[in-house]
ZAMARGU-4260 file (C-alpha; in steps of 0.2 Angstrom, whole numbers, plus 5000, padded with zeros to 4 digits):
<rodrens>
0) 4776/4853/4925 | 4781/4845/4942 | 4772/4852/4956 | 4778/4850/4975 | 4793/4849/4987
5) 4801/4832/4986 | 4810/4831/5002 | 4809/4812/5003 | 4821/4810/4987 | 4836/4818/4995
10) 4849/4806/4996 | 4852/4797/5014 | 4868/4805/5017 | 4864/4822/5017 | 4846/4820/5026
15) 4854/4826/5042 | 4860/4841/5035 | 4842/4844/5028 | 4834/4841/5042 | 4846/4853/5053
20) 4844/4865/5041 | 4824/4865/5042 | 4825/4866/5058 | 4836/4881/5059 | 4826/4889/5047
25) 4810/4885/5056 | 4814/4900/5068 | 4797/4913/5064 | 4793/4903/5049 | 4782/4888/5045
30) 4783/4871/5040 | 4780/4870/5022 | 4779/4854/5011 | 4766/4845/4999 | 4759/4829/4996
35) 4764/4818/4979 | 4755/4804/4972 | 4764/4792/4960 | 4752/4791/4944 | 4754/4806/4934
40) 4738/4817/4925 | 4738/4816/4906 | 4726/4831/4897 | 4724/4830/4882 | 4720/4845/4871
45) 4712/4847/4853 | 4719/4865/4850 | 4704/4874/4848 | 4700/4877/4869 | 4701/4894/4876
50) 4715/4900/4886 | 4702/4902/4902 | 4697/4884/4900 | 4713/4879/4899 | 4719/4887/4914
55) 4704/4881/4924 | 4708/4862/4918 | 4725/4864/4924 | 4722/4872/4940 | 4708/4860/4944
60) 4720/4845/4941 | 4735/4851/4949 | 4723/4854/4965 | 4726/4837/4969 | 4746/4838/4969
65) 4747/4826/4955 | 4761/4827/4940 | 4751/4836/4925 | 4756/4832/4906 | 4749/4839/4893
70) 4747/4832/4875 | 4740/4840/4858 | 4730/4830/4847 | 4739/4832/4831 | 4728/4839/4816
75) 4731/4823/4805 | 4733/4808/4818 | 4722/4799/4826 | 4732/4800/4842 | 4738/4812/4855
80) 4754/4820/4853 | 4766/4825/4868 | 4765/4844/4865 | 4785/4845/4867 | 4787/4832/4855
85) 4779/4841/4839 | 4788/4838/4822 | 4799/4854/4818 | 4812/4854/4802 | 4824/4863/4813
90) 4827/4866/4831 | 4817/4881/4834 | 4826/4896/4844 | 4824/4899/4861 | 4808/4909/4864
95) 4814/4928/4871 | 4811/4932/4889 | 4796/4939/4893 | 4792/4949/4910 | 4775/4943/4917
100) 4764/4958/4921 | 4763/4962/4940 | 4744/4960/4941 | 4744/4944/4931 | 4758/4937/4944
105) 4748/4943/4958 | 4733/4933/4952 | 4742/4918/4947 | 4749/4919/4966 | 4733/4919/4973
110) 4726/4907/4962 | 4740/4895/4970 | 4738/4900/4988 | 4718/4897/4985 | 4720/4879/4979
115) 4735/4875/4991 | 4724/4879/5004 | 4710/4868/4998 | 4722/4854/4993 | 4729/4855/5010
120) 4712/4856/5020 | 4705/4842/5009 | 4720/4832/5016 | 4717/4834/5033 | 4705/4819/5035
125) 4720/4807/5031 | 4731/4812/5045 | 4722/4797/5055 | 4732/4785/5043 | 4749/4790/5050
130) 4749/4782/5067 | 4747/4766/5057 | 4760/4771/5045 | 4773/4774/5061 | 4770/4759/5071
135) 4772/4747/5055 | 4790/4756/5050 | 4795/4756/5068 | 4792/4737/5068 | 4805/4735/5052
140) 4819/4742/5066 | 4834/4732/5065 | 4842/4741/5080 | 4835/4732/5096 | 4832/4715/5087
145) 4845/4709/5101 | 4846/4714/5120 | 4837/4733/5125 | 4824/4737/5112 | 4827/4752/5101
150) 4815/4762/5113 | 4826/4760/5127 | 4841/4763/5117 | 4835/4780/5112 | 4832/4784/5130
155) 4849/4779/5136 | 4855/4790/5123 | 4845/4805/5128 | 4848/4803/5148 | 4866/4802/5143
160) 4866/4815/5132 | 4858/4827/5147 | 4867/4821/5161 | 4885/4826/5152 | 4878/4844/5149
165) 4871/4847/5166 | 4888/4840/5173 | 4899/4852/5163 | 4885/4865/5169 | 4889/4862/5187
170) 4908/4859/5185 | 4908/4875/5177 | 4896/4886/5186 | 4909/4894/5198 | 4920/4901/5185
175) 4905/4907/5173 | 4897/4914/5188 | 4911/4927/5192 | 4912/4932/5174 | 4891/4935/5172
180) 4893/4949/5184 | 4896/4966/5172 | 4908/4975/5176 | 4897/4992/5173 | 4882/4998/5166
185) 4889/5001/5150 | 4884/4991/5134 | 4900/4985/5130 | 4902/4976/5150 | 4885/4970/5149
190) 4889/4963/5133 | 4906/4954/5138 | 4896/4947/5154 | 4882/4940/5141 | 4894/4933/5131
195) 4902/4921/5143 | 4883/4916/5147 | 4882/4911/5128 | 4897/4903/5128 | 4892/4891/5141
200) 4876/4889/5134 | 4883/4884/5117 | 4896/4873/5127 | 4882/4862/5134 | 4874/4861/5120
205) 4890/4856/5109 | 4894/4842/5123 | 4876/4835/5123 | 4875/4833/5105 | 4893/4826/5104
210) 4888/4811/5117 | 4872/4808/5107 | 4881/4806/5091 | 4893/4793/5100 | 4877/4785/5109
215) 4870/4783/5091 | 4884/4776/5084 | 4886/4762/5099 | 4869/4759/5101 | 4859/4761/5085
220) 4875/4756/5072 | 4860/4751/5059 | 4853/4762/5047 | 4831/4761/5051 | 4819/4771/5056
225) 4827/4772/5077 | 4844/4779/5072 | 4834/4792/5060 | 4823/4796/5074 | 4837/4798/5086
230) 4847/4808/5073 | 4834/4820/5068 | 4828/4821/5087 | 4845/4827/5092 | 4847/4839/5080
235) 4830/4847/5083 | 4833/4848/5101 | 4850/4856/5098 | 4842/4868/5088 | 4831/4874/5101
240) 4840/4874/5113 | 4851/4888/5103 | 4836/4897/5101 | 4834/4898/5121 | 4853/4901/5121
245) 4850/4914/5110 | 4835/4921/5119 | 4844/4922/5136 | 4860/4931/5129 | 4848/4945/5122
250) 4835/4948/5136 | 4846/4938/5151 | 4831/4932/5160 | 4833/4934/5181 | 4848/4948/5177
255) 4843/4962/5170 | 4859/4972/5174 | 4867/4963/5159 | 4852/4963/5148 | 4858/4966/5130
260) 4840/4970/5122 | 4830/4983/5132 | 4814/4973/5128 | 4801/4977/5140 | 4793/4962/5150
265) 4809/4953/5145 | 4805/4939/5157 | 4787/4936/5148 | 4794/4937/5131 | 4807/4924/5136
270) 4796/4911/5142 | 4786/4913/5125 | 4800/4910/5116 | 4806/4893/5128 | 4789/4886/5124
275) 4791/4891/5105 | 4808/4883/5103 | 4803/4867/5112 | 4787/4863/5102 | 4794/4869/5085
280) 4807/4857/5082 | 4795/4843/5089 | 4784/4850/5077 | 4799/4849/5063 | 4806/4834/5067
285) 4789/4825/5066 | 4789/4831/5048 | 4803/4826/5042 | 4802/4808/5050 | 4786/4807/5045
290) 4787/4812/5026 | 4798/4796/5024 | 4786/4784/5030 | 4768/4789/5026 | 4760/4780/5012
295) 4749/4792/5007 | 4755/4810/5002 | 4738/4817/5007 | 4742/4812/5026 | 4758/4820/5027
300) 4751/4836/5017 | 4736/4837/5030 | 4748/4836/5042 | 4759/4851/5036 | 4742/4860/5034
305) 4737/4858/5052 | 4756/4861/5059 | 4760/4876/5049 | 4741/4885/5053 | 4746/4882/5072
310) 4761/4890/5070 | 4758/4904/5062 | 4743/4908/5072 | 4755/4907/5088 | 4767/4920/5078
315) 4752/4932/5075 | 4745/4931/5093 | 4765/4933/5099 | 4767/4948/5089 | 4752/4957/5092
320) 4754/4955/5111 | 4772/4962/5109 | 4765/4975/5101 | 4768/4989/5113 | 4784/4981/5118
325) 4792/4983/5099 | 4785/5000/5098 | 4796/5005/5114 | 4810/4995/5108 | 4811/5004/5090
330) 4809/5023/5101 | 4825/5019/5110 | 4835/5019/5096 | 4836/5039/5099 | 4835/5048/5113
335) 4821/5060/5104 | 4812/5050/5093 | 4808/5061/5077 | 4791/5058/5066 | 4800/5046/5054
340) 4807/5034/5069 | 4788/5037/5079 | 4780/5030/5062 | 4793/5014/5061 | 4789/5011/5078
345) 4769/5010/5075 | 4770/5001/5060 | 4784/4987/5066 | 4772/4975/5076 | 4760/4976/5061
350) 4773/4971/5051 | 4780/4955/5056 | 4761/4951/5060 | 4758/4954/5039 | 4775/4945/5037
355) 4770/4928/5049 | 4754/4928/5037 | 4763/4931/5020 | 4775/4918/5024 | 4761/4905/5029
360) 4752/4912/5010 | 4768/4907/5001 | 4770/4890/5010 | 4753/4887/5005 | 4753/4891/4986
365) 4772/4883/4985 | 4765/4864/4983 | 4753/4871/4967 | 4770/4880/4959 | 4786/4872/4951
370) 4800/4872/4961 | 4790/4878/4978 | 4802/4871/4987 | 4813/4887/4985 | 4800/4898/4990
375) 4796/4889/5007 | 4818/4891/5009 | 4815/4909/5005 | 4801/4913/5017 | 4810/4906/5030
380) 4825/4916/5027 | 4815/4931/5025 | 4808/4929/5043 | 4825/4927/5050 | 4831/4942/5040
385) 4818/4952/5048 | 4821/4948/5064 | 4840/4946/5065 | 4843/4960/5056 | 4838/4974/5068
390) 4846/4966/5082 | 4862/4964/5074 | 4860/4983/5066 | 4856/4990/5084 | 4869/4980/5092
395) 4883/4985/5082 | 4879/5002/5081 | 4877/5002/5101 | 4894/4993/5103 | 4903/5006/5094
400) 4894/5021/5102 | 4898/5015/5120 | 4917/5013/5113 | 4915/5031/5107 | 4908/5036/5124
405) 4924/5028/5133 | 4937/5036/5122 | 4927/5055/5123 | 4925/5053/5143 | 4945/5051/5144
410) 4946/5066/5131 | 4934/5077/5119 | 4935/5073/5101 | 4935/5084/5088 | 4923/5088/5078
415) 4927/5079/5063 | 4933/5063/5074 | 4915/5066/5079 | 4907/5067/5063 | 4919/5052/5057
420) 4912/5041/5071 | 4893/5046/5067 | 4897/5040/5049 | 4906/5024/5054 | 4890/5020/5066
425) 4881/5023/5050 | 4890/5014/5040 | 4892/4997/5051 | 4872/4996/5055 | 4868/5000/5036
430) 4880/4987/5031 | 4868/4975/5038 | 4853/4983/5033 | 4858/4983/5014 | 4866/4964/5015
435) 4848/4960/5022 | 4837/4970/5008 | 4851/4963/4995 | 4846/4945/5001 | 4828/4946/5000
440) 4829/4954/4984 | 4842/4939/4977 | 4826/4927/4986 | 4811/4935/4980 | 4814/4946/4965
445) 4811/4932/4950 | 4796/4925/4961 | 4787/4940/4962 | 4792/4947/4946 | 4792/4931/4935
450) 4808/4937/4925 | 4821/4925/4917 | 4839/4922/4922 | 4845/4937/4912 | 4832/4948/4917
455) 4835/4941/4934 | 4854/4946/4934 | 4851/4963/4926 | 4838/4968/4938 | 4851/4962/4955
460) 4863/4972/4946 | 4854/4986/4944 | 4846/4985/4962 | 4864/4982/4969 | 4869/4998/4961
465) 4855/5008/4966 | 4857/5001/4985 | 4875/5009/4986 | 4871/5024/4978 | 4859/5027/4993
470) 4869/5019/5007 | 4884/5031/5003 | 4872/5046/5003 | 4866/5039/5019 | 4883/5039/5026
475) 4887/5056/5019 | 4870/5064/5026 | 4877/5057/5044 | 4894/5064/5041 | 4889/5080/5037
480) 4874/5082/5050 | 4885/5076/5066 | 4900/5089/5059 | 4886/5102/5057 | 4881/5098/5075
485) 4898/5098/5083 | 4900/5115/5076 | 4884/5122/5080 | 4882/5131/5096 | 4870/5127/5108
490) 4854/5136/5110 | 4852/5147/5123 | 4838/5139/5138 | 4830/5154/5149 | 4838/5169/5153
495) 4857/5174/5154 | 4865/5180/5170 | 4877/5192/5164 | 4888/5191/5179 | 4891/5172/5175
500) 4895/5176/5157 | 4910/5171/5149 | 4919/5174/5133 | 4919/5155/5127 | 4900/5157/5127
505) 4903/5167/5110 | 4906/5155/5096 | 4922/5157/5082 | 4917/5163/5066 | 4915/5145/5057
510) 4903/5139/5071 | 4892/5156/5068 | 4890/5150/5051 | 4889/5133/5052 | 4869/5132/5056
515) 4869/5142/5038 | 4879/5130/5029 | 4870/5116/5037 | 4853/5118/5028 | 4861/5124/5012
520) 4873/5108/5011 | 4860/5097/5017 | 4849/5102/5005 | 4860/5101/4990 | 4867/5083/4996
525) 4849/5077/4997 | 4842/5082/4981 | 4857/5078/4972 | 4855/5061/4980 | 4838/5060/4974
530) 4842/5068/4955 | 4855/5051/4954 | 4843/5039/4961 | 4829/5045/4949 | 4840/5044/4935
535) 4848/5027/4940 | 4830/5019/4939 | 4825/5027/4924 | 4817/5044/4927 | 4824/5057/4915
540) 4828/5070/4926 | 4832/5084/4912 | 4813/5090/4914 | 4816/5092/4933 | 4831/5102/4932
545) 4824/5113/4919 | 4807/5115/4928 | 4819/5119/4946 | 4830/5133/4936 | 4814/5142/4930
550) 4806/5141/4947 | 4821/5149/4955 | 4822/5161/4943 | 4804/5167/4945 | 4808/5166/4965
555) 4822/5177/4961 | 4812/5191/4950 | 4795/5189/4963 | 4805/5190/4979 | 4818/5204/4976
560) 4817/5208/4996 | 4821/5190/5000 | 4836/5190/4987 | 4841/5206/4996 | 4840/5199/5013
565) 4850/5183/5007 | 4863/5194/4998 | 4866/5205/5013 | 4867/5191/5025 | 4881/5183/5015
570) 4891/5200/5016 | 4888/5202/5034 | 4895/5184/5037 | 4907/5187/5024 | 4914/5203/5033
575) 4911/5193/5053 | 4899/5208/5057 | 4892/5199/5071 | 4892/5181/5079 | 4879/5169/5089
580) 4880/5176/5108 | 4888/5192/5105 | 4877/5209/5108 | 4874/5220/5093 | 4862/5236/5092
585) 4854/5237/5074 | 4849/5256/5077 | 4831/5252/5082 | 4834/5235/5090 | 4849/5227/5102
590) 4850/5211/5109 | 4861/5195/5111 | 4862/5187/5094 | 4853/5170/5097 | 4851/5163/5079
595) 4857/5166/5061 | 4847/5158/5046 | 4850/5161/5028 | 4838/5178/5029 | 4840/5185/5046
600) 4844/5182/5064 | 4836/5185/5080 | 4841/5194/5096 | 4836/5193/5112 | 4833/5208/5122
605) 4838/5210/5140 | 4820/5208/5145 | 4817/5193/5136 | 4809/5197/5119 | 4815/5189/5103
610) 4818/5200/5090 | 4819/5194/5072 | 4828/5205/5060 | 4829/5202/5041 | 4848/5206/5036
615) 4841/5217/5020 | 4833/5229/5034 | 4850/5232/5042 | 4856/5249/5037 | 4871/5248/5052
620) 4876/5240/5066 | 4885/5241/5081 | 4895/5225/5088 | 4897/5227/5108 | 4905/5211/5111
625) 4921/5213/5100 | 4937/5211/5107 | 4938/5224/5121 | 4925/5237/5129 | 4933/5254/5139
630) 4922/5259/5150 | 4921/5278/5157 | 4913/5285/5173 | 4911/5299/5184 | 4911/5301/5201
635) 4906/5318/5210 | 4916/5325/5224 | 4914/5338/5237 | 4925/5356/5233 | 4934/5352/5248
640) 4942/5336/5243 | 4959/5331/5241 | 4960/5327/5221 | 4979/5320/5225 | 4972/5310/5238
645) 4957/5302/5227 | 4969/5298/5214 | 4980/5290/5224 | 4965/5278/5232 | 4960/5275/5215
650) 4976/5267/5208 | 4977/5258/5225 | 4959/5251/5220 | 4966/5248/5201 | 4979/5236/5207
655) 4971/5228/5219 | 4958/5222/5206 | 4971/5217/5194 | 4977/5204/5209 | 4962/5199/5212
660) 4959/5180/5206 | 4942/5182/5201 | 4941/5199/5192 | 4961/5203/5188 | 4959/5189/5173
665) 4947/5199/5164 | 4956/5218/5164 | 4965/5224/5150 | 4971/5240/5155 | 4967/5243/5175
670) 4956/5257/5184 | 4962/5272/5184 | 4958/5291/5186 | 4959/5302/5172 | 4957/5318/5179
675) 4945/5332/5184 | 4931/5331/5170 | 4921/5346/5177 | 4918/5359/5192 | 4900/5362/5195
680) 4892/5373/5208 | 4889/5357/5220 | 4904/5345/5215 | 4921/5341/5207 | 4916/5328/5194
685) 4931/5315/5191 | 4933/5304/5177 | 4938/5285/5180 | 4941/5271/5166 | 4947/5253/5161
690) 4948/5241/5149 | 4941/5224/5149 | 4935/5210/5140 | 4916/5214/5133 | 4908/5201/5140
695) 4914/5207/5160 | 4914/5225/5157 | 4897/5227/5168 | 4902/5214/5180 | 4919/5224/5183
700) 4912/5242/5183 | 4899/5237/5196 | 4913/5230/5207 | 4926/5245/5205 | 4912/5257/5209
705) 4908/5248/5225 | 4926/5247/5229 | 4928/5265/5225 | 4914/5271/5236 | 4922/5261/5252
710) 4940/5267/5248 | 4936/5286/5247 | 4925/5286/5261 | 4942/5276/5270 | 4954/5289/5264
715) 4941/5303/5270 | 4938/5309/5253 | 4921/5318/5255 | 4908/5314/5240 | 4896/5328/5235
720) 4879/5332/5242 | 4863/5341/5236 | 4862/5351/5254 | 4861/5370/5252 | 4872/5380/5263
725) 4866/5400/5264 | 4876/5412/5275 | 4871/5429/5280 | 4868/5441/5296 | 4854/5446/5306
730) 4841/5430/5305 | 4853/5419/5297 | 4850/5406/5305 | 4830/5407/5301 | 4834/5411/5284
735) 4846/5397/5282 | 4835/5385/5288 | 4820/5391/5276 | 4834/5389/5262 | 4839/5371/5268
740) 4819/5367/5267 | 4815/5375/5252 | 4830/5364/5243 | 4823/5348/5248 | 4811/5340/5234
745) 4793/5339/5237 | 4788/5321/5239 | 4782/5312/5226 | 4762/5308/5227 | 4760/5289/5228
750) 4750/5283/5212 | 4733/5276/5216 | 4732/5256/5220 | 4728/5245/5205 | 4709/5240/5206
</rodrens>
């Protein structure tokens, strides 16, 4: 059983690739390696030891990082025999794959971590031997034997690389400056401007790296420590500069107008990132160089223990300091954050802190495990995924949303197109999340579950199928929600001005039914997706279906009123009896329909009260807002009035209302006088009528009355009066006055003031 990560056994040719890869993976990840001594340790067993004794012996020997060989003492032999060399008449079949129980696996990982932590701490005192190893190896350089020394050649290469990058940046500053100013405040404009900045930074890095490579080929041709140092340091510096370039691309320090990632305190976090990007490549480069020259693996292991702990503490402090900023970034994902998003925002910084600690623990346990290097690489990739996946997902969805908003500003999209756009955004962002989770599953499933290759392949196949199913269900739910929201009428906020009402405020029949269908369809999709997912993971859903059926039957028998309400509402919707926004009268209650659910509707009275009426309690319903409304009203004229003159005047008023640009479009039949409706002792009653759109009937009636009153006065057509005229002989004047006085009603006494 081999323990340790053997970076130093890589061939010389691909070592720069290993250095570049490890430097790239060190973003938010610790440096992990292990020390190994050359002499193996042989453990001889008699065969009668207990399993606990054997485990403790192996852990104690493996703590030093050495190779452990286990030998079994043959029963009939005086010398121990290797366990793998036991005689057998025929090759034994491969043992069946056994999955290690989760509890045992966790205990094993914890033991590896404890042993690795103790081993690293024990190796820290040996770090003092590294300077002597370094100067001894540096003295053996073949470059710089004649002419300038190797140190001066390295310094000259660094100066040339930096000078070339700075000259390129100065020469192109004007061209890039014009393009670094976004053309607008939308996301696309900011993305394009930041992309030009990223292009300039990457071009400078590529030029500096090319000049450094050329200087190395000219001045450090020999393969020695000086050449390796310059090459590894150049690669590490390029990776660190790339971190800074990506940070400038995302948060745009000093230029918030082109900032892509809305991170609070962006300047502070960019400064921390810059310090991290400078320090981490130095640590990685030092580790890669020292592992080749250290004469003692213990010294190298001690250096790794110190640097990995320092980097982890730095990350934990950074995430803790940014906890409020990370929460704010997550909450900006939706205009109105829901409970789920708020919970995700609250746990995000603590998740990053926990992941940093977990990665460090894996790195400490890796030297004690066979093939520990794979787990170190898995830890590094995991840190990259959990940081970049959210950034990429939000960036892609924001870009798509910005393009859709531009098209919507030109021409509002139909509901189907809006729903398709929402589903496409969800699919684009979801693919990034699913891809990241899939990679993490491949990295960690075998490590955490301890399964064989066959079982691992089967697990990955099932996990991929389950992930695809959940992904498709989620996209379908997003599509349906957006589709229903596009048709759902907007809720009324505040009192409605009936004078400003328009017929477009009454939605179509489909839009009225959509809120009811939304709950039913989304509930069905959620339920079916959940049942299929449970079936995929091995849960028998037969009892669940039977239980739901029995529950539904019990509800139908026990809640007959609920069933009656639902059935009545279904037929009301089928017959299109009313819609949201229409004024209805149920006999006992009346008002404007504001909301329709599965079993009831809500009406708002003119005074503002909300009436909730179950459908089963509606015996009859009158809809006052459908198609058209005929308004009839009376006008009382004096007995001496010219009826024909009044008819002509009212007809002219009706024609004027039809020609009025404000009121005319709402008339269906013009205002006219029907004739004399009644003759009383004090008046001649004439009846007027017109037909108009229901939403404007009251407004048109008030306008018609105003114009009729003014028009009849101008035409000298007198209105009826309540005055009583009494004619008589002697004493007529006094009797008439008394009659007039008696005809005036007495004043109403004032109510006492409250309070």
